[in-house]
C-alpha positions in Angstrom: 135.1 108.9 115.5 132.4 111.0 113.8 131.4 108.0 111.6 131.0 105.9 114.8 128.6 108.4 116.4 126.7 108.7 113.2 126.3 104.9 113.0 125.3 104.7 116.6 122.7 107.4 116.1 121.3 105.6 113.1 121.0 102.3 115.0 119.5 104.0 118.0 117.0 106.0 115.9 116.1 103.3 113.5 115.8 100.3 115.7 115.3 101.8 119.2 112.3 103.6 118.0 110.2 100.5 117.6 109.7 99.9 121.4 109.1 103.6 121.9 106.4 103.7 119.3 104.9 100.5 120.7 104.8 102.1 124.1 103.1 105.2 122.7 100.5 103.0 120.9 99.8 101.2 124.2 99.5 104.5 126.1 97.1 105.8 123.5 95.0 102.6 123.6 94.8 102.8 127.4 93.7 106.4 127.3 91.1 105.6 124.6 89.8 102.5 126.5 89.4 104.5 129.7 87.6 107.3 127.9 85.3 104.8 126.2 84.6 103.0 129.5 83.8 106.3 131.2 81.5 107.4 128.3 79.6 104.1 128.4 79.3 104.2 132.2 81.2 101.1 132.9 84.6 100.3 134.4 85.8 97.5 132.1 88.0 98.0 129.0 86.6 98.1 125.5 86.6 94.8 123.6 90.0 94.7 121.9 88.6 92.9 118.8 86.6 96.0 117.9 89.8 97.8 117.1 91.9 97.2 113.9 95.2 97.8 115.7 97.7 95.2 116.9 100.8 96.3 118.8 102.9 93.1 118.8 103.0 89.9 116.7 100.8 87.2 118.0 99.1 84.0 117.0 97.4 83.3 113.8 94.1 85.2 113.1 90.8 84.1 114.4 87.3 85.3 113.5 87.9 88.5 115.5 90.6 89.7 113.2 93.4 89.6 115.7 97.2 89.6 114.8 98.4 88.2 111.6 102.2 88.1 111.7 102.2 91.4 113.5 100.2 93.2 110.8 97.2 95.3 111.3 94.0 93.7 110.5 90.4 94.8 110.1 87.8 92.6 111.7 84.7 91.8 109.6 82.8 91.3 112.8 81.6 88.3 114.7 80.0 85.9 112.3 76.9 83.9 113.1 77.6 80.3 114.1 76.2 78.8 110.9 77.8 81.5 108.5 81.4 81.1 107.6 83.7 83.9 108.6 84.6 86.5 106.1 88.3 86.7 105.2 90.3 89.1 107.4 91.4 92.2 105.5 95.0 93.1 106.1 95.7 96.8 106.3 98.9 98.9 106.7 101.2 96.1 105.7 104.9 96.6 106.1 104.5 99.3 108.8 107.4 98.1 110.9 109.8 98.2 108.0 108.5 101.6 106.9 108.9 102.8 110.4 112.5 101.8 110.6 113.2 103.4 107.2 111.4 106.6 108.2 113.4 106.9 111.5 116.7 106.3 109.6 115.7 108.9 107.0 114.8 111.5 109.6 117.9 110.9 111.6 120.1 111.1 108.5 118.4 114.2 107.3 119.1 116.0 110.6 122.7 114.8 110.9 123.3 115.9 107.4 121.9 119.3 108.1 119.1 118.8 105.6 115.9 118.9 107.7 113.8 119.7 104.6 114.3 116.1 103.5 111.9 115.2 106.4 109.1 116.8 104.4 109.9 114.4 101.5 109.7 111.4 103.9 106.4 112.5 105.3 105.0 113.2 101.8 106.1 109.8 100.4 104.7 108.0 103.5 101.4 109.8 103.4 100.9 109.5 99.7 101.8 105.8 99.8 99.2 105.1 102.4 96.5 107.6 101.3 94.0 105.0 99.9 94.2 102.7 102.9 93.9 105.6 105.4 90.9 107.1 103.6 89.0 103.9 104.0 89.9 103.1 107.6 89.7 106.0 110.2 91.2 103.9 113.0 94.2 103.0 110.9 94.6 106.7 110.0 94.7 107.7 113.6 97.3 104.9 114.3 99.3 106.1 111.3 99.4 109.6 112.7 100.4 108.5 116.2 103.1 106.1 114.9 104.5 108.7 112.5 104.8 111.4 115.1 106.2 109.1 117.7 108.8 107.7 115.2 109.8 111.1 114.0 110.1 112.6 117.4 112.3 109.7 118.6 114.5 109.9 115.5 114.8 113.7 115.7 115.6 113.5 119.4 118.4 111.0 118.9 119.9 112.9 115.9 119.7 116.2 117.7 121.3 114.8 120.9 124.1 113.1 118.9 124.7 116.3 116.8 124.8 118.6 119.9 126.8 116.4 122.3 129.2 114.4 120.0 129.4 116.2 116.7 129.4 119.8 117.8 
Protein backbone atom coordinates (compact mmCIF):
# COMPACT_ATOMS: atom_id res chain seq x y z
CA UNK A 1 0.00 0.00 0.00
CA UNK A 2 2.92 2.33 0.68
CA UNK A 3 4.16 1.93 -2.90
CA UNK A 4 0.70 2.89 -4.17
CA UNK A 5 0.71 6.15 -2.16
CA UNK A 6 4.23 6.97 -3.27
CA UNK A 7 3.27 6.38 -6.92
CA UNK A 8 0.14 8.51 -6.51
CA UNK A 9 2.18 11.29 -4.90
CA UNK A 10 4.71 11.23 -7.75
CA UNK A 11 1.99 11.39 -10.40
CA UNK A 12 0.16 14.21 -8.59
CA UNK A 13 3.36 16.16 -7.96
CA UNK A 14 4.93 15.62 -11.36
CA UNK A 15 1.98 16.05 -13.66
CA UNK A 16 -0.50 17.94 -11.49
CA UNK A 17 1.98 20.74 -11.03
CA UNK A 18 1.80 21.90 -14.65
CA UNK A 19 -1.69 23.45 -14.42
CA UNK A 20 -0.82 24.93 -11.03
CA UNK A 21 2.33 26.53 -12.42
CA UNK A 22 0.45 27.80 -15.49
CA UNK A 23 -2.13 29.37 -13.16
CA UNK A 24 0.61 31.08 -11.15
CA UNK A 25 2.13 32.43 -14.39
CA UNK A 26 -1.27 33.76 -15.47
CA UNK A 27 -1.79 35.39 -12.08
CA UNK A 28 1.66 37.00 -12.20
CA UNK A 29 1.01 38.25 -15.72
CA UNK A 30 -2.34 39.75 -14.71
CA UNK A 31 -0.79 41.53 -11.74
CA UNK A 32 2.08 42.85 -13.91
CA UNK A 33 -0.32 44.01 -16.64
CA UNK A 34 -2.49 45.88 -14.14
CA UNK A 35 0.57 47.51 -12.56
CA UNK A 36 1.92 48.51 -15.99
CA UNK A 37 -1.45 49.91 -17.05
CA UNK A 38 -1.74 51.92 -13.84
CA UNK A 39 1.81 53.22 -14.23
CA UNK A 40 1.13 54.33 -17.79
CA UNK A 41 -2.18 55.92 -16.84
CA UNK A 42 -4.31 53.73 -19.02
CA UNK A 43 -6.84 50.98 -18.36
CA UNK A 44 -5.92 48.55 -21.16
CA UNK A 45 -3.61 45.61 -20.82
CA UNK A 46 0.00 45.71 -21.94
CA UNK A 47 0.73 44.40 -25.44
CA UNK A 48 1.33 40.64 -24.97
CA UNK A 49 3.87 40.58 -27.81
CA UNK A 50 6.21 42.72 -25.70
CA UNK A 51 6.76 39.83 -23.30
CA UNK A 52 8.87 36.75 -24.01
CA UNK A 53 6.57 34.45 -22.06
CA UNK A 54 4.05 31.99 -23.41
CA UNK A 55 1.82 30.02 -21.06
CA UNK A 56 0.27 27.43 -23.34
CA UNK A 57 1.08 25.96 -26.73
CA UNK A 58 -0.40 27.87 -29.61
CA UNK A 59 -0.12 28.44 -33.32
CA UNK A 60 3.08 28.79 -35.33
CA UNK A 61 5.13 31.92 -34.65
CA UNK A 62 4.50 35.21 -36.36
CA UNK A 63 6.58 38.39 -36.48
CA UNK A 64 5.70 39.19 -32.87
CA UNK A 65 7.45 36.10 -31.48
CA UNK A 66 4.38 34.34 -30.16
CA UNK A 67 4.22 30.65 -29.23
CA UNK A 68 6.39 28.10 -30.99
CA UNK A 69 5.21 24.66 -29.91
CA UNK A 70 4.69 25.94 -26.37
CA UNK A 71 8.27 27.20 -26.00
CA UNK A 72 9.23 30.61 -24.78
CA UNK A 73 10.32 32.95 -27.53
CA UNK A 74 11.98 36.33 -27.65
CA UNK A 75 10.51 38.80 -30.11
CA UNK A 76 12.94 40.77 -32.24
CA UNK A 77 10.34 43.54 -32.44
CA UNK A 78 7.90 44.60 -35.09
CA UNK A 79 9.74 44.75 -38.43
CA UNK A 80 9.20 47.50 -40.99
CA UNK A 81 6.95 46.43 -43.85
CA UNK A 82 9.80 46.29 -46.39
CA UNK A 83 12.34 44.65 -44.07
CA UNK A 84 12.15 40.87 -43.59
CA UNK A 85 11.49 39.69 -40.06
CA UNK A 86 14.47 38.61 -38.00
CA UNK A 87 14.32 34.97 -36.93
CA UNK A 88 12.61 34.31 -33.64
CA UNK A 89 15.04 33.29 -30.90
CA UNK A 90 13.84 30.39 -28.75
CA UNK A 91 14.69 30.58 -25.08
CA UNK A 92 14.21 28.23 -22.14
CA UNK A 93 13.58 25.20 -24.31
CA UNK A 94 12.38 22.05 -22.60
CA UNK A 95 10.93 23.90 -19.63
CA UNK A 96 7.86 21.67 -19.36
CA UNK A 97 9.94 18.49 -19.23
CA UNK A 98 12.38 20.04 -16.79
CA UNK A 99 9.46 21.14 -14.61
CA UNK A 100 8.02 17.62 -14.44
CA UNK A 101 11.43 16.17 -13.59
CA UNK A 102 12.00 18.88 -10.98
CA UNK A 103 8.67 18.16 -9.27
CA UNK A 104 9.32 14.41 -9.35
CA UNK A 105 12.76 14.96 -7.80
CA UNK A 106 11.47 17.25 -5.07
CA UNK A 107 8.62 14.90 -4.19
CA UNK A 108 10.90 11.87 -4.16
CA UNK A 109 13.48 13.68 -2.01
CA UNK A 110 10.88 14.56 0.62
CA UNK A 111 9.27 11.12 0.59
CA UNK A 112 12.70 9.51 0.95
CA UNK A 113 13.54 11.78 3.88
CA UNK A 114 16.39 13.46 1.95
CA UNK A 115 15.35 17.12 1.62
CA UNK A 116 18.98 18.13 1.04
CA UNK A 117 18.61 16.60 -2.44
CA UNK A 118 16.36 19.55 -3.30
CA UNK A 119 19.44 21.79 -3.16
CA UNK A 120 21.05 19.64 -5.86
CA UNK A 121 17.95 19.93 -8.04
CA UNK A 122 17.91 23.72 -7.70
CA UNK A 123 21.65 23.96 -8.36
CA UNK A 124 21.51 21.78 -11.48
CA UNK A 125 18.52 23.66 -12.84
CA UNK A 126 20.01 27.09 -12.14
CA UNK A 127 23.45 26.27 -13.52
CA UNK A 128 21.96 24.70 -16.62
CA UNK A 129 19.99 27.85 -17.41
CA UNK A 130 22.48 30.45 -16.19
CA UNK A 131 23.63 31.75 -19.59
CA UNK A 132 20.07 32.13 -20.93
CA UNK A 133 18.82 33.74 -17.73
CA UNK A 134 21.68 36.22 -17.66
CA UNK A 135 20.80 37.46 -21.15
CA UNK A 136 17.01 37.66 -20.71
CA UNK A 137 15.72 39.30 -17.51
CA UNK A 138 12.06 38.49 -18.25
CA UNK A 139 12.93 34.83 -18.70
CA UNK A 140 14.86 34.93 -15.42
CA UNK A 141 11.78 36.24 -13.62
CA UNK A 142 9.62 33.54 -15.20
CA UNK A 143 12.24 30.92 -14.26
CA UNK A 144 12.08 31.97 -10.60
CA UNK A 145 8.27 32.07 -10.52
CA UNK A 146 7.98 28.68 -12.21
CA UNK A 147 10.61 27.06 -10.03
CA UNK A 148 9.03 28.28 -6.80
CA UNK A 149 5.51 27.32 -7.88
CA UNK A 150 6.68 23.87 -8.98
CA UNK A 151 8.70 23.21 -5.86
CA UNK A 152 5.96 24.38 -3.51
CA UNK A 153 3.41 22.18 -5.27
CA UNK A 154 5.66 19.11 -5.16
CA UNK A 155 6.67 19.72 -1.55
CA UNK A 156 3.04 20.18 -0.55
CA UNK A 157 1.95 16.95 -2.22
CA UNK A 158 4.87 15.01 -0.73
CA UNK A 159 4.32 16.43 2.75
CA UNK A 160 0.58 15.72 2.66
CA UNK A 161 1.07 12.12 1.51
CA UNK A 162 3.86 11.56 4.03
CA UNK A 163 1.83 12.94 6.96
CA UNK A 164 -1.58 11.51 6.07
CA UNK A 165 -0.80 8.16 4.47
CA UNK A 166 2.76 7.18 5.34
CA UNK A 167 2.95 8.26 8.98
